[in-house]
C-alpha positions, 0 to 999 in steps of 0.5 A: 499500499502507498505511504504518504506524509500528511502535514497540516499546512495551517499549523506547520504540524506533521500529522503522520509520516507512515500514513497508508492510502486506501483508495480501492474498494477492498482497501477501504472496506478493510480499513484498519480492521484486525489491527491492534493499534496505530503507532505514532506517525501511522494512519489511514487515508481513505479516499473517496470517503465521506464518513467512517464507522468503528464496528469491529475496531479494537481501539480509538482513533482521531478522524479528520474528514476533508473536502476536495480541497483537503480542508478539514470539514469534520473532526472526531477526537478519540472515536471509540470502537462501535461508534461512527462519524456522521456522513459529511456531504462535502467530504472527499477523504477521511484520515484516521489517526492515532487518538490524540493527534488532533490535540497534539497538532492543534488541528482545527476545522478549516485547516488545509492538509497536504500529502 
């Protein structure tokens, strides 16, 4: 799977340097299922994607939903297993990160991310 580095351009903060890109049907469907956790610097970028669910997950995640311009349009801190985000009509990508990443990087809605 392709790896990218994701940076918050507005804050000058790196969100992850080993972020996997899930851009096919099967890679998006599998997501992070079966994993025990994410290391700092890891993550999963789902594209296209308007929302995520945590059914079958073993650990909490921070989730950012991004529009076509890669601007944050939705944020979910410490999303627990069994929960889900709402669907964001303007979202085109979902970025799943280790819990605590949003707080650590100071990421806010409207920030532009690059990869």
